PQR file of N, CA, C, O and H, with PARSE charges and radii, in Angstrom:
ATOM      1  N   MET A   1      44.306  58.918  56.312 -0.4000 1.5000
ATOM      2  CA  MET A   1      43.819  58.138  55.192 -0.0000 2.0000
ATOM      3  C   MET A   1      44.225  58.823  53.890  0.5500 1.7000
ATOM      4  O   MET A   1      44.244  60.051  53.798 -0.5500 1.4000
ATOM      5  N   GLY A   2      44.537  58.036  52.920 -0.4000 1.5000
ATOM      6  CA  GLY A   2      44.940  58.569  51.629 -0.0000 2.0000
ATOM      7  C   GLY A   2      43.757  58.775  50.710  0.5500 1.7000
ATOM      8  O   GLY A   2      42.628  58.388  51.011 -0.5500 1.4000
ATOM      9  H   GLY A   2      44.522  57.039  52.995  0.4000 1.0000
ATOM     10  N   LYS A   3      44.047  59.392  49.588 -0.4000 1.5000
ATOM     11  CA  LYS A   3      43.000  59.602  48.591 -0.0000 2.0000
ATOM     12  C   LYS A   3      42.741  58.303  47.841  0.5500 1.7000
ATOM     13  O   LYS A   3      43.658  57.526  47.574 -0.5500 1.4000
ATOM     14  H   LYS A   3      44.965  59.706  49.344  0.4000 1.0000
ATOM     15  N   VAL A   4      41.499  58.088  47.515 -0.4000 1.5000
ATOM     16  CA  VAL A   4      41.119  56.901  46.760 -0.0000 2.0000
ATOM     17  C   VAL A   4      41.013  57.290  45.292  0.5500 1.7000
ATOM     18  O   VAL A   4      40.294  58.224  44.934 -0.5500 1.4000
ATOM     19  H   VAL A   4      40.754  58.718  47.732  0.4000 1.0000
ATOM     20  N   ARG A   5      41.733  56.567  44.454 -0.4000 1.5000
ATOM     21  CA  ARG A   5      41.675  56.828  43.018 -0.0000 2.0000
ATOM     22  C   ARG A   5      41.121  55.592  42.327  0.5500 1.7000
ATOM     23  O   ARG A   5      41.412  54.467  42.733 -0.5500 1.4000
ATOM     24  H   ARG A   5      42.317  55.809  44.745  0.4000 1.0000
ATOM     25  N   PRO A   6      40.324  55.795  41.287 -0.5600 1.5000
ATOM     26  CA  PRO A   6      39.800  54.644  40.544  0.2800 2.0000
ATOM     27  C   PRO A   6      40.927  53.834  39.905  0.5500 1.7000
ATOM     28  O   PRO A   6      42.006  54.351  39.614 -0.5500 1.4000
ATOM     29  N   ARG A   7      40.646  52.574  39.701 -0.4000 1.5000
ATOM     30  CA  ARG A   7      41.634  51.679  39.103 -0.0000 2.0000
ATOM     31  C   ARG A   7      42.062  52.157  37.718  0.5500 1.7000
ATOM     32  O   ARG A   7      43.218  51.983  37.332 -0.5500 1.4000
ATOM     33  H   ARG A   7      39.770  52.154  39.937  0.4000 1.0000
ATOM     34  N   LEU A   8      41.131  52.762  36.964 -0.4000 1.5000
ATOM     35  CA  LEU A   8      41.451  53.276  35.630 -0.0000 2.0000
ATOM     36  C   LEU A   8      42.565  54.315  35.692  0.5500 1.7000
ATOM     37  O   LEU A   8      43.469  54.301  34.857 -0.5500 1.4000
ATOM     38  H   LEU A   8      40.192  52.904  37.277  0.4000 1.0000
ATOM     39  N   ILE A   9      42.511  55.210  36.666 -0.4000 1.5000
ATOM     40  CA  ILE A   9      43.513  56.265  36.806 -0.0000 2.0000
ATOM     41  C   ILE A   9      44.874  55.654  37.127  0.5500 1.7000
ATOM     42  O   ILE A   9      45.872  55.989  36.491 -0.5500 1.4000
ATOM     43  H   ILE A   9      41.777  55.221  37.345  0.4000 1.0000
ATOM     44  N   LYS A  10      44.914  54.768  38.102 -0.4000 1.5000
ATOM     45  CA  LYS A  10      46.180  54.160  38.510 -0.0000 2.0000
ATOM     46  C   LYS A  10      46.785  53.311  37.404  0.5500 1.7000
ATOM     47  O   LYS A  10      47.982  53.396  37.128 -0.5500 1.4000
ATOM     48  H   LYS A  10      44.102  54.495  38.619  0.4000 1.0000
ATOM     49  N   ARG A  11      45.952  52.492  36.771 -0.4000 1.5000
ATOM     50  CA  ARG A  11      46.454  51.594  35.721 -0.0000 2.0000
ATOM     51  C   ARG A  11      46.990  52.392  34.540  0.5500 1.7000
ATOM     52  O   ARG A  11      48.066  52.089  34.023 -0.5500 1.4000
ATOM     53  H   ARG A  11      44.980  52.422  36.995  0.4000 1.0000
ATOM     54  N   THR A  12      46.244  53.413  34.107 -0.4000 1.5000
ATOM     55  CA  THR A  12      46.669  54.223  32.969 -0.0000 2.0000
ATOM     56  C   THR A  12      47.957  54.967  33.291  0.5500 1.7000
ATOM     57  O   THR A  12      48.860  55.028  32.457 -0.5500 1.4000
ATOM     58  H   THR A  12      45.370  53.658  34.527  0.4000 1.0000
ATOM     59  N   ALA A  13      48.054  55.531  34.488 -0.4000 1.5000
ATOM     60  CA  ALA A  13      49.263  56.258  34.888 -0.0000 2.0000
ATOM     61  C   ALA A  13      50.470  55.326  34.922  0.5500 1.7000
ATOM     62  O   ALA A  13      51.550  55.692  34.458 -0.5500 1.4000
ATOM     63  H   ALA A  13      47.321  55.481  35.167  0.4000 1.0000
ATOM     64  N   GLU A  14      50.295  54.140  35.462 -0.4000 1.5000
ATOM     65  CA  GLU A  14      51.403  53.189  35.531 -0.0000 2.0000
ATOM     66  C   GLU A  14      51.821  52.719  34.144  0.5500 1.7000
ATOM     67  O   GLU A  14      53.011  52.526  33.895 -0.5500 1.4000
ATOM     68  H   GLU A  14      49.418  53.843  35.839  0.4000 1.0000
ATOM     69  N   GLU A  15      50.864  52.531  33.236 -0.4000 1.5000
ATOM     70  CA  GLU A  15      51.189  52.141  31.864 -0.0000 2.0000
ATOM     71  C   GLU A  15      51.949  53.253  31.147  0.5500 1.7000
ATOM     72  O   GLU A  15      52.916  52.984  30.435 -0.5500 1.4000
ATOM     73  H   GLU A  15      49.897  52.688  33.438  0.4000 1.0000
ATOM     74  N   LEU A  16      51.517  54.502  31.332 -0.4000 1.5000
ATOM     75  CA  LEU A  16      52.214  55.628  30.704 -0.0000 2.0000
ATOM     76  C   LEU A  16      53.633  55.758  31.241  0.5500 1.7000
ATOM     77  O   LEU A  16      54.565  55.998  30.473 -0.5500 1.4000
ATOM     78  H   LEU A  16      50.732  54.721  31.910  0.4000 1.0000
ATOM     79  N   LEU A  17      53.807  55.603  32.549 -0.4000 1.5000
ATOM     80  CA  LEU A  17      55.149  55.686  33.136 -0.0000 2.0000
ATOM     81  C   LEU A  17      56.043  54.552  32.658  0.5500 1.7000
ATOM     82  O   LEU A  17      57.242  54.751  32.462 -0.5500 1.4000
ATOM     83  H   LEU A  17      53.050  55.408  33.173  0.4000 1.0000
ATOM     84  N   ALA A  18      55.480  53.375  32.468 -0.4000 1.5000
ATOM     85  CA  ALA A  18      56.275  52.244  31.994 -0.0000 2.0000
ATOM     86  C   ALA A  18      56.659  52.418  30.528  0.5500 1.7000
ATOM     87  O   ALA A  18      57.758  52.042  30.120 -0.5500 1.4000
ATOM     88  H   ALA A  18      54.506  53.213  32.626  0.4000 1.0000
ATOM     89  N   THR A  19      55.751  52.988  29.738 -0.4000 1.5000
ATOM     90  CA  THR A  19      55.988  53.139  28.306 -0.0000 2.0000
ATOM     91  C   THR A  19      56.851  54.353  27.985  0.5500 1.7000
ATOM     92  O   THR A  19      57.735  54.283  27.131 -0.5500 1.4000
ATOM     93  H   THR A  19      54.859  53.294  30.069  0.4000 1.0000
ATOM     94  N   TYR A  20      56.596  55.466  28.672 -0.4000 1.5000
ATOM     95  CA  TYR A  20      57.297  56.726  28.391 -0.0000 2.0000
ATOM     96  C   TYR A  20      57.927  57.290  29.664  0.5500 1.7000
ATOM     97  O   TYR A  20      57.505  58.355  30.115 -0.5500 1.4000
ATOM     98  H   TYR A  20      55.878  55.523  29.366  0.4000 1.0000
ATOM     99  N   PRO A  21      58.908  56.631  30.256 -0.5600 1.5000
ATOM    100  CA  PRO A  21      59.457  57.132  31.525  0.2800 2.0000
ATOM    101  C   PRO A  21      60.213  58.449  31.387  0.5500 1.7000
ATOM    102  O   PRO A  21      60.319  59.200  32.356 -0.5500 1.4000
ATOM    103  N   ASP A  22      60.737  58.738  30.206 -0.4000 1.5000
ATOM    104  CA  ASP A  22      61.526  59.955  30.020 -0.0000 2.0000
ATOM    105  C   ASP A  22      60.677  61.185  29.727  0.5500 1.7000
ATOM    106  O   ASP A  22      61.224  62.286  29.658 -0.5500 1.4000
ATOM    107  H   ASP A  22      60.651  58.127  29.418  0.4000 1.0000
ATOM    108  N   LYS A  23      59.380  61.049  29.553 -0.4000 1.5000
ATOM    109  CA  LYS A  23      58.516  62.174  29.208 -0.0000 2.0000
ATOM    110  C   LYS A  23      57.908  62.871  30.418  0.5500 1.7000
ATOM    111  O   LYS A  23      57.310  63.937  30.269 -0.5500 1.4000
ATOM    112  H   LYS A  23      58.936  60.155  29.609  0.4000 1.0000
ATOM    113  N   PHE A  24      58.045  62.297  31.616 -0.4000 1.5000
ATOM    114  CA  PHE A  24      57.389  62.852  32.795 -0.0000 2.0000
ATOM    115  C   PHE A  24      58.407  63.348  33.812  0.5500 1.7000
ATOM    116  O   PHE A  24      59.493  62.785  33.951 -0.5500 1.4000
ATOM    117  H   PHE A  24      58.531  61.431  31.737  0.4000 1.0000
ATOM    118  N   THR A  25      58.034  64.421  34.528 -0.4000 1.5000
ATOM    119  CA  THR A  25      58.875  64.997  35.578 -0.0000 2.0000
ATOM    120  C   THR A  25      58.032  65.148  36.837  0.5500 1.7000
ATOM    121  O   THR A  25      56.928  64.609  36.914 -0.5500 1.4000
ATOM    122  H   THR A  25      57.152  64.878  34.415  0.4000 1.0000
ATOM    123  N   ASN A  26      58.548  65.880  37.828 -0.4000 1.5000
ATOM    124  CA  ASN A  26      57.765  66.131  39.034 -0.0000 2.0000
ATOM    125  C   ASN A  26      56.980  67.440  38.937  0.5500 1.7000
ATOM    126  O   ASN A  26      56.535  67.965  39.957 -0.5500 1.4000
ATOM    127  H   ASN A  26      59.445  66.317  37.766  0.4000 1.0000
ATOM    128  N   ASN A  27      56.805  67.971  37.728 -0.4000 1.5000
ATOM    129  CA  ASN A  27      56.048  69.198  37.474 -0.0000 2.0000
ATOM    130  C   ASN A  27      54.665  68.829  36.930  0.5500 1.7000
ATOM    131  O   ASN A  27      54.558  68.220  35.865 -0.5500 1.4000
ATOM    132  H   ASN A  27      57.167  67.545  36.899  0.4000 1.0000
ATOM    133  N   PHE A  28      53.610  69.197  37.660 -0.4000 1.5000
ATOM    134  CA  PHE A  28      52.252  68.835  37.270 -0.0000 2.0000
ATOM    135  C   PHE A  28      51.864  69.425  35.918  0.5500 1.7000
ATOM    136  O   PHE A  28      51.269  68.725  35.100 -0.5500 1.4000
ATOM    137  H   PHE A  28      53.697  69.691  38.524  0.4000 1.0000
ATOM    138  N   GLU A  29      52.181  70.687  35.662 -0.4000 1.5000
ATOM    139  CA  GLU A  29      51.790  71.334  34.405 -0.0000 2.0000
ATOM    140  C   GLU A  29      52.426  70.626  33.206  0.5500 1.7000
ATOM    141  O   GLU A  29      51.772  70.417  32.184 -0.5500 1.4000
ATOM    142  H   GLU A  29      52.665  71.256  36.328  0.4000 1.0000
ATOM    143  N   HIS A  30      53.685  70.264  33.337 -0.4000 1.5000
ATOM    144  CA  HIS A  30      54.368  69.538  32.255 -0.0000 2.0000
ATOM    145  C   HIS A  30      53.718  68.165  32.044  0.5500 1.7000
ATOM    146  O   HIS A  30      53.468  67.755  30.910 -0.5500 1.4000
ATOM    147  H   HIS A  30      54.215  70.434  34.167  0.4000 1.0000
ATOM    148  N   ASN A  31      53.451  67.468  33.138 -0.4000 1.5000
ATOM    149  CA  ASN A  31      52.830  66.144  33.039 -0.0000 2.0000
ATOM    150  C   ASN A  31      51.434  66.232  32.441  0.5500 1.7000
ATOM    151  O   ASN A  31      51.014  65.342  31.701 -0.5500 1.4000
ATOM    152  H   ASN A  31      53.654  67.801  34.059  0.4000 1.0000
ATOM    153  N   LYS A  32      50.714  67.304  32.759 -0.4000 1.5000
ATOM    154  CA  LYS A  32      49.368  67.491  32.219 -0.0000 2.0000
ATOM    155  C   LYS A  32      49.420  67.620  30.695  0.5500 1.7000
ATOM    156  O   LYS A  32      48.587  67.047  29.992 -0.5500 1.4000
ATOM    157  H   LYS A  32      51.054  68.027  33.360  0.4000 1.0000
ATOM    158  N   ARG A  33      50.396  68.373  30.190 -0.4000 1.5000
ATOM    159  CA  ARG A  33      50.545  68.516  28.730 -0.0000 2.0000
ATOM    160  C   ARG A  33      50.943  67.190  28.084  0.5500 1.7000
ATOM    161  O   ARG A  33      50.448  66.851  27.009 -0.5500 1.4000
ATOM    162  H   ARG A  33      51.072  68.839  30.761  0.4000 1.0000
ATOM    163  N   MET A  34      51.834  66.441  28.735 -0.4000 1.5000
ATOM    164  CA  MET A  34      52.267  65.161  28.175 -0.0000 2.0000
ATOM    165  C   MET A  34      51.112  64.156  28.135  0.5500 1.7000
ATOM    166  O   MET A  34      50.959  63.430  27.152 -0.5500 1.4000
ATOM    167  H   MET A  34      52.235  66.717  29.608  0.4000 1.0000
ATOM    168  N   VAL A  35      50.312  64.109  29.179 -0.4000 1.5000
ATOM    169  CA  VAL A  35      49.170  63.191  29.205 -0.0000 2.0000
ATOM    170  C   VAL A  35      48.182  63.573  28.111  0.5500 1.7000
ATOM    171  O   VAL A  35      47.621  62.697  27.453 -0.5500 1.4000
ATOM    172  H   VAL A  35      50.436  64.698  29.977  0.4000 1.0000
ATOM    173  N   ALA A  36      47.962  64.872  27.908 -0.4000 1.5000
ATOM    174  CA  ALA A  36      47.041  65.321  26.858 -0.0000 2.0000
ATOM    175  C   ALA A  36      47.544  64.906  25.480  0.5500 1.7000
ATOM    176  O   ALA A  36      46.747  64.558  24.610 -0.5500 1.4000
ATOM    177  H   ALA A  36      48.418  65.584  28.443  0.4000 1.0000
ATOM    178  N   LEU A  37      48.862  64.938  25.274 -0.4000 1.5000
ATOM    179  CA  LEU A  37      49.420  64.526  23.984 -0.0000 2.0000
ATOM    180  C   LEU A  37      49.349  63.009  23.786  0.5500 1.7000
ATOM    181  O   LEU A  37      49.110  62.536  22.675 -0.5500 1.4000
ATOM    182  H   LEU A  37      49.510  65.221  25.981  0.4000 1.0000
ATOM    183  N   LEU A  38      49.554  62.259  24.853 -0.4000 1.5000
ATOM    184  CA  LEU A  38      49.633  60.804  24.740 -0.0000 2.0000
ATOM    185  C   LEU A  38      48.273  60.110  24.776  0.5500 1.7000
ATOM    186  O   LEU A  38      48.118  59.027  24.212 -0.5500 1.4000
ATOM    187  H   LEU A  38      49.748  62.644  25.756  0.4000 1.0000
ATOM    188  N   LEU A  39      47.296  60.717  25.429 -0.4000 1.5000
ATOM    189  CA  LEU A  39      45.965  60.110  25.526 -0.0000 2.0000
ATOM    190  C   LEU A  39      44.976  60.890  24.672  0.5500 1.7000
ATOM    191  O   LEU A  39      44.685  62.052  24.951 -0.5500 1.4000
ATOM    192  H   LEU A  39      47.422  61.597  25.888  0.4000 1.0000
ATOM    193  N   GLU A  40      44.477  60.262  23.659 -0.4000 1.5000
ATOM    194  CA  GLU A  40      43.474  60.887  22.800 -0.0000 2.0000
ATOM    195  C   GLU A  40      42.093  60.507  23.315  0.5500 1.7000
ATOM    196  O   GLU A  40      41.840  59.338  23.604 -0.5500 1.4000
ATOM    197  H   GLU A  40      44.715  59.317  23.432  0.4000 1.0000
ATOM    198  N   GLY A  41      41.213  61.470  23.429 -0.4000 1.5000
ATOM    199  CA  GLY A  41      39.830  61.185  23.772 -0.0000 2.0000
ATOM    200  C   GLY A  41      39.505  61.133  25.250  0.5500 1.7000
ATOM    201  O   GLY A  41      38.347  60.922  25.609 -0.5500 1.4000
ATOM    202  H   GLY A  41      41.419  62.420  23.194  0.4000 1.0000
ATOM    203  N   ALA A  42      40.480  61.315  26.116 -0.4000 1.5000
ATOM    204  CA  ALA A  42      40.195  61.316  27.554 -0.0000 2.0000
ATOM    205  C   ALA A  42      39.666  62.685  27.961  0.5500 1.7000
ATOM    206  O   ALA A  42      40.075  63.705  27.407 -0.5500 1.4000
ATOM    207  H   ALA A  42      41.421  61.486  25.824  0.4000 1.0000
ATOM    208  N   SER A  43      38.766  62.705  28.920 -0.4000 1.5000
ATOM    209  CA  SER A  43      38.201  63.977  29.368 -0.0000 2.0000
ATOM    210  C   SER A  43      39.249  64.774  30.148  0.5500 1.7000
ATOM    211  O   SER A  43      40.268  64.236  30.581 -0.5500 1.4000
ATOM    212  H   SER A  43      38.434  61.876  29.370  0.4000 1.0000
ATOM    213  N   LYS A  44      38.975  66.056  30.311 -0.4000 1.5000
ATOM    214  CA  LYS A  44      39.898  66.935  31.022 -0.0000 2.0000
ATOM    215  C   LYS A  44      40.096  66.459  32.464  0.5500 1.7000
ATOM    216  O   LYS A  44      41.216  66.466  32.975 -0.5500 1.4000
ATOM    217  H   LYS A  44      38.148  66.494  29.959  0.4000 1.0000
ATOM    218  N   ARG A  45      39.023  66.053  33.105 -0.4000 1.5000
ATOM    219  CA  ARG A  45      39.101  65.602  34.492 -0.0000 2.0000
ATOM    220  C   ARG A  45      39.961  64.345  34.626  0.5500 1.7000
ATOM    221  O   ARG A  45      40.766  64.234  35.550 -0.5500 1.4000
ATOM    222  H   ARG A  45      38.113  66.048  32.690  0.4000 1.0000
ATOM    223  N   VAL A  46      39.790  63.409  33.710 -0.4000 1.5000
ATOM    224  CA  VAL A  46      40.575  62.170  33.748 -0.0000 2.0000
ATOM    225  C   VAL A  46      42.043  62.469  33.472  0.5500 1.7000
ATOM    226  O   VAL A  46      42.924  61.932  34.145 -0.5500 1.4000
ATOM    227  H   VAL A  46      39.136  63.499  32.959  0.4000 1.0000
ATOM    228  N   ARG A  47      42.313  63.327  32.483 -0.4000 1.5000
ATOM    229  CA  ARG A  47      43.704  63.696  32.177 -0.0000 2.0000
ATOM    230  C   ARG A  47      44.377  64.340  33.384  0.5500 1.7000
ATOM    231  O   ARG A  47      45.523  64.023  33.701 -0.5500 1.4000
ATOM    232  H   ARG A  47      41.598  63.764  31.937  0.4000 1.0000
ATOM    233  N   ASN A  48      43.666  65.246  34.058 -0.4000 1.5000
ATOM    234  CA  ASN A  48      44.241  65.922  35.218 -0.0000 2.0000
ATOM    235  C   ASN A  48      44.491  64.954  36.372  0.5500 1.7000
ATOM    236  O   ASN A  48      45.502  65.069  37.065 -0.5500 1.4000
ATOM    237  H   ASN A  48      42.734  65.503  33.801  0.4000 1.0000
ATOM    238  N   ARG A  49      43.595  64.018  36.581 -0.4000 1.5000
ATOM    239  CA  ARG A  49      43.787  63.039  37.654 -0.0000 2.0000
ATOM    240  C   ARG A  49      44.981  62.134  37.368  0.5500 1.7000
ATOM    241  O   ARG A  49      45.752  61.810  38.272 -0.5500 1.4000
ATOM    242  H   ARG A  49      42.774  63.925  36.018  0.4000 1.0000
ATOM    243  N   ILE A  50      45.132  61.726  36.107 -0.4000 1.5000
ATOM    244  CA  ILE A  50      46.271  60.884  35.733 -0.0000 2.0000
ATOM    245  C   ILE A  50      47.570  61.659  35.912  0.5500 1.7000
ATOM    246  O   ILE A  50      48.538  61.134  36.461 -0.5500 1.4000
ATOM    247  H   ILE A  50      44.506  61.989  35.373  0.4000 1.0000
ATOM    248  N   ALA A  51      47.595  62.913  35.447 -0.4000 1.5000
ATOM    249  CA  ALA A  51      48.796  63.743  35.588 -0.0000 2.0000
ATOM    250  C   ALA A  51      49.132  63.964  37.061  0.5500 1.7000
ATOM    251  O   ALA A  51      50.304  63.936  37.436 -0.5500 1.4000
ATOM    252  H   ALA A  51      46.809  63.340  35.001  0.4000 1.0000
ATOM    253  N   GLY A  52      48.131  64.180  37.889 -0.4000 1.5000
ATOM    254  CA  GLY A  52      48.361  64.366  39.318 -0.0000 2.0000
ATOM    255  C   GLY A  52      48.905  63.119  39.982  0.5500 1.7000
ATOM    256  O   GLY A  52      49.781  63.206  40.843 -0.5500 1.4000
ATOM    257  H   GLY A  52      47.179  64.203  37.584  0.4000 1.0000
ATOM    258  N   TYR A  53      48.403  61.973  39.597 -0.4000 1.5000
ATOM    259  CA  TYR A  53      48.883  60.716  40.169 -0.0000 2.0000
ATOM    260  C   TYR A  53      50.324  60.450  39.739  0.5500 1.7000
ATOM    261  O   TYR A  53      51.137  60.004  40.548 -0.5500 1.4000
ATOM    262  H   TYR A  53      47.692  61.903  38.898  0.4000 1.0000
ATOM    263  N   ILE A  54      50.647  60.718  38.478 -0.4000 1.5000
ATOM    264  CA  ILE A  54      52.023  60.556  37.992 -0.0000 2.0000
ATOM    265  C   ILE A  54      52.958  61.485  38.760  0.5500 1.7000
ATOM    266  O   ILE A  54      54.034  61.072  39.191 -0.5500 1.4000
ATOM    267  H   ILE A  54      49.986  61.081  37.821  0.4000 1.0000
ATOM    268  N   THR A  55      52.543  62.744  38.930 -0.4000 1.5000
ATOM    269  CA  THR A  55      53.360  63.714  39.656 -0.0000 2.0000
ATOM    270  C   THR A  55      53.593  63.256  41.092  0.5500 1.7000
ATOM    271  O   THR A  55      54.702  63.379  41.614 -0.5500 1.4000
ATOM    272  H   THR A  55      51.668  63.079  38.580  0.4000 1.0000
ATOM    273  N   ARG A  56      52.565  62.737  41.722 -0.4000 1.5000
ATOM    274  CA  ARG A  56      52.698  62.268  43.105 -0.0000 2.0000
ATOM    275  C   ARG A  56      53.649  61.078  43.198  0.5500 1.7000
ATOM    276  O   ARG A  56      54.476  61.016  44.107 -0.5500 1.4000
ATOM    277  H   ARG A  56      51.665  62.637  41.298  0.4000 1.0000
ATOM    278  N   LEU A  57      53.538  60.139  42.270 -0.4000 1.5000
ATOM    279  CA  LEU A  57      54.437  58.982  42.285 -0.0000 2.0000
ATOM    280  C   LEU A  57      55.891  59.411  42.135  0.5500 1.7000
ATOM    281  O   LEU A  57      56.768  58.898  42.828 -0.5500 1.4000
ATOM    282  H   LEU A  57      52.867  60.189  41.531  0.4000 1.0000
ATOM    283  N   ILE A  58      56.143  60.348  41.233 -0.4000 1.5000
ATOM    284  CA  ILE A  58      57.509  60.806  40.995 -0.0000 2.0000
ATOM    285  C   ILE A  58      58.017  61.614  42.188  0.5500 1.7000
ATOM    286  O   ILE A  58      59.157  61.431  42.615 -0.5500 1.4000
ATOM    287  H   ILE A  58      55.430  60.765  40.669  0.4000 1.0000
ATOM    288  N   SER A  59      57.185  62.504  42.732 -0.4000 1.5000
ATOM    289  CA  SER A  59      57.598  63.353  43.850 -0.0000 2.0000
ATOM    290  C   SER A  59      57.915  62.539  45.100  0.5500 1.7000
ATOM    291  O   SER A  59      58.852  62.861  45.830 -0.5500 1.4000
ATOM    292  H   SER A  59      56.259  62.653  42.385  0.4000 1.0000
ATOM    293  N   LYS A  60      57.149  61.504  45.347 -0.4000 1.5000
ATOM    294  CA  LYS A  60      57.366  60.666  46.525 -0.0000 2.0000
ATOM    295  C   LYS A  60      58.496  59.661  46.319  0.5500 1.7000
ATOM    296  O   LYS A  60      58.871  58.957  47.257 -0.5500 1.4000
ATOM    297  H   LYS A  60      56.387  61.242  44.754  0.4000 1.0000
ATOM    298  N   GLY A  61      59.044  59.585  45.107 -0.4000 1.5000
ATOM    299  CA  GLY A  61      60.140  58.673  44.840 -0.0000 2.0000
ATOM    300  C   GLY A  61      59.705  57.235  44.666  0.5500 1.7000
ATOM    301  O   GLY A  61      60.515  56.322  44.818 -0.5500 1.4000
ATOM    302  H   GLY A  61      58.740  60.157  44.346  0.4000 1.0000
ATOM    303  N   LEU A  62      58.440  57.018  44.350 -0.4000 1.5000
ATOM    304  CA  LEU A  62      57.938  55.657  44.178 -0.0000 2.0000
ATOM    305  C   LEU A  62      58.225  55.102  42.791  0.5500 1.7000
ATOM    306  O   LEU A  62      58.015  53.916  42.533 -0.5500 1.4000
ATOM    307  H   LEU A  62      57.781  57.760  44.227  0.4000 1.0000
ATOM    308  N   VAL A  63      58.710  55.970  41.894 -0.4000 1.5000
ATOM    309  CA  VAL A  63      59.010  55.566  40.525 -0.0000 2.0000
ATOM    310  C   VAL A  63      60.439  55.978  40.221  0.5500 1.7000
ATOM    311  O   VAL A  63      60.835  57.107  40.510 -0.5500 1.4000
ATOM    312  H   VAL A  63      58.880  56.933  42.103  0.4000 1.0000
ATOM    313  N   GLU A  64      61.208  55.083  39.646 -0.4000 1.5000
ATOM    314  CA  GLU A  64      62.576  55.388  39.241 -0.0000 2.0000
ATOM    315  C   GLU A  64      62.561  56.058  37.879  0.5500 1.7000
ATOM    316  O   GLU A  64      62.012  55.508  36.923 -0.5500 1.4000
ATOM    317  H   GLU A  64      60.887  54.166  39.411  0.4000 1.0000
ATOM    318  N   LEU A  65      63.163  57.250  37.778 -0.4000 1.5000
ATOM    319  CA  LEU A  65      63.261  57.956  36.505 -0.0000 2.0000
ATOM    320  C   LEU A  65      64.674  57.831  35.964  0.5500 1.7000
ATOM    321  O   LEU A  65      65.610  57.579  36.723 -0.5500 1.4000
ATOM    322  H   LEU A  65      63.608  57.697  38.554  0.4000 1.0000
ATOM    323  N   PRO A  66      64.837  58.006  34.655 -0.5600 1.5000
ATOM    324  CA  PRO A  66      66.191  58.042  34.108  0.2800 2.0000
ATOM    325  C   PRO A  66      66.988  59.165  34.762  0.5500 1.7000
ATOM    326  O   PRO A  66      66.406  60.157  35.203 -0.5500 1.4000
ATOM    327  N   VAL A  67      68.295  59.026  34.831 -0.4000 1.5000
ATOM    328  CA  VAL A  67      69.163  60.002  35.497 -0.0000 2.0000
ATOM    329  C   VAL A  67      69.025  61.367  34.844  0.5500 1.7000
ATOM    330  O   VAL A  67      69.008  61.478  33.618 -0.5500 1.4000
ATOM    331  H   VAL A  67      68.768  58.221  34.473  0.4000 1.0000
ATOM    332  N   GLY A  68      68.924  62.411  35.669 -0.4000 1.5000
ATOM    333  CA  GLY A  68      68.870  63.778  35.168 -0.0000 2.0000
ATOM    334  C   GLY A  68      67.478  64.313  34.939  0.5500 1.7000
ATOM    335  O   GLY A  68      67.341  65.483  34.581 -0.5500 1.4000
ATOM    336  H   GLY A  68      68.938  62.321  36.664  0.4000 1.0000
ATOM    337  N   GLU A  69      66.437  63.525  35.125 -0.4000 1.5000
ATOM    338  CA  GLU A  69      65.077  63.974  34.843 -0.0000 2.0000
ATOM    339  C   GLU A  69      64.490  64.825  35.960  0.5500 1.7000
ATOM    340  O   GLU A  69      63.644  65.676  35.688 -0.5500 1.4000
ATOM    341  H   GLU A  69      66.548  62.575  35.416  0.4000 1.0000
ATOM    342  N   THR A  70      64.910  64.625  37.213 -0.4000 1.5000
ATOM    343  CA  THR A  70      64.316  65.367  38.317 -0.0000 2.0000
ATOM    344  C   THR A  70      65.104  66.623  38.652  0.5500 1.7000
ATOM    345  O   THR A  70      64.788  67.297  39.632 -0.5500 1.4000
ATOM    346  H   THR A  70      65.597  63.933  37.434  0.4000 1.0000
ATOM    347  N   GLY A  71      66.101  66.950  37.881 -0.4000 1.5000
ATOM    348  CA  GLY A  71      66.873  68.155  38.125 -0.0000 2.0000
ATOM    349  C   GLY A  71      68.185  67.876  38.838  0.5500 1.7000
ATOM    350  O   GLY A  71      69.021  68.774  38.931 -0.5500 1.4000
ATOM    351  H   GLY A  71      66.357  66.403  37.085  0.4000 1.0000
ATOM    352  N   ALA A  72      68.398  66.682  39.340 -0.4000 1.5000
ATOM    353  CA  ALA A  72      69.650  66.337  40.004 -0.0000 2.0000
ATOM    354  C   ALA A  72      70.690  65.991  38.946  0.5500 1.7000
ATOM    355  O   ALA A  72      70.433  65.222  38.020 -0.5500 1.4000
ATOM    356  H   ALA A  72      67.718  65.952  39.265  0.4000 1.0000
ATOM    357  N   GLU A  73      71.871  66.580  39.110 -0.4000 1.5000
ATOM    358  CA  GLU A  73      72.928  66.326  38.129 -0.0000 2.0000
ATOM    359  C   GLU A  73      74.030  65.503  38.769  0.5500 1.7000
ATOM    360  O   GLU A  73      74.319  65.647  39.957 -0.5500 1.4000
ATOM    361  H   GLU A  73      72.080  67.205  39.863  0.4000 1.0000
ATOM    362  N   GLU A  74      74.636  64.647  37.980 -0.4000 1.5000
ATOM    363  CA  GLU A  74      75.765  63.857  38.454 -0.0000 2.0000
ATOM    364  C   GLU A  74      77.053  64.567  38.093  0.5500 1.7000
ATOM    365  O   GLU A  74      77.128  65.271  37.086 -0.5500 1.4000
ATOM    366  H   GLU A  74      74.401  64.530  37.015  0.4000 1.0000
ATOM    367  N   GLU A  75      78.064  64.377  38.923 -0.4000 1.5000
ATOM    368  CA  GLU A  75      79.356  64.990  38.634 -0.0000 2.0000
ATOM    369  C   GLU A  75      80.340  63.956  38.183  0.5500 1.7000
ATOM    370  O   GLU A  75      81.491  64.284  37.892 -0.5500 1.4000
ATOM    371  H   GLU A  75      78.003  63.805  39.741  0.4000 1.0000
TER
END
């Protein structure tokens, strides 16, 4: 069974990824800083959950990122 996340976490993460796809990577610490900059007034727990969900989506390949964002280079 997977983890259950509130709709607020999923919706906010998906909106951030749609709006700022080039600002997120598969690094949780980087995503945590980006979420803190982009979301004003969210609690630490909510910010961390959103950053974790974004990281998981990117790591599992469920979200398409612009070329070169995950560390893979084209020749």
